[in-house]
Every structure is written in C-alpha cells, then in structure tokens.
C-alpha positions as CSV (number, residue, x, y, z in Angstrom):
1,M,20.3,-95.8,108.8
2,S,16.7,-96.8,109.7
3,L,14.9,-99.7,108.0
4,R,12.6,-97.3,106.1
5,D,15.6,-95.5,104.6
6,R,17.2,-98.8,103.7
7,F,14.0,-99.9,101.9
8,T,14.0,-96.7,99.9
9,A,17.8,-96.9,99.0
10,E,17.6,-100.6,98.1
11,L,14.5,-99.9,95.9
12,K,16.3,-97.2,94.0
13,T,19.4,-99.4,93.6
14,S,17.3,-102.3,92.3
15,M,15.4,-100.1,89.9
16,L,18.6,-98.7,88.5
17,A,20.0,-102.2,88.1
18,K,16.7,-103.2,86.3
19,D,16.4,-106.2,88.8
20,A,12.7,-106.7,88.3
21,P,12.1,-109.6,90.9
22,R,14.0,-107.7,93.6
23,T,12.2,-104.4,92.8
24,A,8.8,-106.2,93.0
25,A,9.7,-107.7,96.4
26,L,10.9,-104.3,97.7
27,R,7.7,-102.6,96.5
28,M,5.7,-105.3,98.2
29,I,7.6,-104.6,101.5
30,T,7.0,-100.9,101.3
31,A,3.3,-101.4,100.5
32,K,3.0,-103.7,103.6
33,L,4.8,-101.0,105.6
34,K,2.4,-98.4,104.5
35,D,-0.5,-100.7,105.5
36,T,1.1,-101.2,108.9
37,D,1.5,-97.5,109.4
38,I,-2.1,-96.8,108.5
39,A,-3.2,-99.5,110.9
40,A,-1.2,-97.8,113.7
41,R,-2.9,-94.4,113.2
42,P,-3.6,-92.0,114.8
43,G,-0.3,-92.7,116.5
44,P,3.1,-92.2,115.0
45,P,4.5,-94.5,112.3
46,V,5.7,-97.8,113.5
47,D,9.2,-98.2,114.8
48,D,12.0,-100.5,113.7
49,A,11.0,-103.3,116.1
50,A,7.5,-103.4,114.6
51,I,8.9,-103.3,111.1
52,I,11.1,-106.4,112.0
53,A,8.0,-108.2,113.3
54,M,6.2,-107.3,110.1
55,L,9.1,-108.7,108.0
56,R,9.1,-111.9,110.1
57,G,5.4,-112.3,109.4
58,M,5.9,-111.8,105.7
59,A,8.7,-114.3,105.6
60,K,6.7,-116.9,107.6
61,S,3.7,-116.6,105.2
62,R,6.0,-117.1,102.2
63,R,7.6,-120.2,103.7
64,E,4.1,-121.6,104.2
65,S,3.3,-120.7,100.6
66,V,6.5,-122.4,99.4
67,E,5.4,-125.6,101.2
68,L,2.0,-125.5,99.6
69,Y,3.4,-124.8,96.1
70,R,5.8,-127.7,96.5
71,Q,3.0,-130.0,97.5
72,G,0.9,-128.8,94.5
73,N,3.8,-129.4,92.1
74,R,4.3,-125.7,91.3
75,P,8.1,-125.3,91.5
76,E,8.1,-122.0,89.6
77,L,5.8,-120.3,92.1
78,A,7.8,-121.8,95.0
79,D,11.0,-120.4,93.5
80,K,9.4,-117.0,93.2
81,E,8.4,-117.1,96.9
82,E,11.9,-118.2,97.9
83,A,13.4,-115.3,96.1
84,E,11.1,-112.9,98.0
85,I,12.1,-114.6,101.3
86,A,15.7,-113.9,100.5
87,V,15.0,-110.2,99.9
88,I,12.9,-110.0,103.1
89,E,15.5,-111.8,105.3
90,A,18.3,-109.5,104.1
91,F,16.6,-106.8,106.2
92,L,16.2,-109.0,109.3
93,P,18.9,-109.1,112.1
94,Q,21.0,-112.2,112.2
95,Q,19.3,-115.1,114.1
96,M,20.9,-116.9,117.0
97,D,22.3,-120.3,116.4
98,E,21.2,-123.3,118.4
99,A,23.9,-123.0,121.0
100,A,23.2,-119.3,121.6
101,M,19.5,-120.0,121.9
102,Q,20.2,-122.7,124.5
103,A,22.4,-120.3,126.5
104,A,19.7,-117.5,126.3
105,V,17.0,-119.9,127.5
106,Q,19.2,-121.1,130.4
107,A,20.0,-117.4,131.3
108,A,16.3,-116.5,131.2
109,V,15.3,-119.5,133.3
110,A,17.9,-118.5,135.9
111,E,17.0,-114.8,135.8
112,T,13.3,-115.4,136.3
113,G,13.7,-118.2,138.9
114,A,11.4,-120.4,136.9
115,T,11.1,-123.9,138.3
116,S,8.1,-125.5,136.5
117,I,6.2,-125.4,133.3
118,K,3.8,-123.0,134.9
119,D,6.6,-120.4,134.8
120,M,7.0,-120.7,131.0
121,G,5.2,-117.4,130.3
122,K,7.6,-115.5,132.5
123,V,10.6,-117.1,130.8
124,M,9.2,-116.4,127.3
125,A,8.5,-112.7,128.3
126,A,12.1,-112.3,129.6
127,L,13.4,-113.8,126.3
128,K,11.3,-111.5,124.2
129,A,12.3,-108.5,126.2
130,K,16.0,-109.2,125.8
131,H,16.3,-111.0,122.5
132,A,13.2,-110.2,120.4
133,A,15.2,-109.2,117.3
134,S,17.6,-112.1,117.2
135,L,15.6,-115.0,118.6
136,D,12.9,-116.9,116.8
137,M,10.3,-117.3,119.5
138,A,8.7,-120.3,117.8
139,K,12.0,-122.2,118.1
140,A,12.5,-120.9,121.7
141,G,9.2,-122.3,123.0
142,P,10.2,-126.0,122.8
143,L,13.6,-125.2,124.3
144,V,12.0,-123.4,127.3
145,K,9.6,-126.3,127.7
146,A,12.5,-128.8,127.8
147,A,14.5,-126.6,130.2
148,L,11.5,-126.5,132.6
149,G,11.0,-130.2,132.4
150,G,7.7,-129.9,130.4
C-alpha cells in the first residue's frame, strides 16, 4: 500500500473513531502533500521517497516549534506539536540505531575510498543513495566527519 493510500485509510479510520487531534494531523499531512504535488507540476505527482522527505521536514519543523514553546512556557502548545510529531513519525520508516549508522558510515567510507575530509561529499552521497529512508543525514554528517578524521 502506498503512502497516499495509507494517509486516506488512516484519515477515514480516525474520522470514524472521532479522534479529532489525529484527524487534524492527518488532514494537515494530506494538505501538505497536495501542496507538494502542485509544486511538482507539470510533472507527475511526487513519489514515496519525496513524501518521506516531506514528512521528515514536517517533523523537524514541529520539533523546533516544541523547543520554542517550551522556552516560552507554553506546554499545551508543545504537547499539541508532539502529538502531531507522533502521527507524522508513524508513517516514516524505522530509523537506524547508533551502531547501524556507524556500520553504514564505515561501509560508505570503504566503498568510496575516502581518505580525507575533502571526500566527505562523496561519502554523504553514497549514504544518501543507499540509506536515504532509514538514515538521518543530520546525524550521519558528524559520524562521517569523525570517520574521516575531520
């Protein structure tokens, strides 16, 4: 089942269950997806990889909002954002743990023949090509830098 179909099915389920916060979050996701499709015109609608990238961006912006709400002493808004993050992350593939990320970085360094920090771009490109869905590139950057002695 594609992500688009999952969004529709989950939305119907949450509407039938009268789960207002989940329904609102799913509607927000589908609205963002429509915006992304419109931006991709005149080409075809975006594929699942682009949808996953969109969901990661949505989750990241909400994490930043949570941080700001906590600093501004607005726990009720932070809780709302965290609930939206939980809904968004339910559609994302499982992320690699620390040990798996280390192993993937070491494999990419060996595969590209990287020897110095100047080769970081090649290693990051190899990681993205192989593990884009399950690897957080923001966390991989420092690991690659450390592996290359940077």
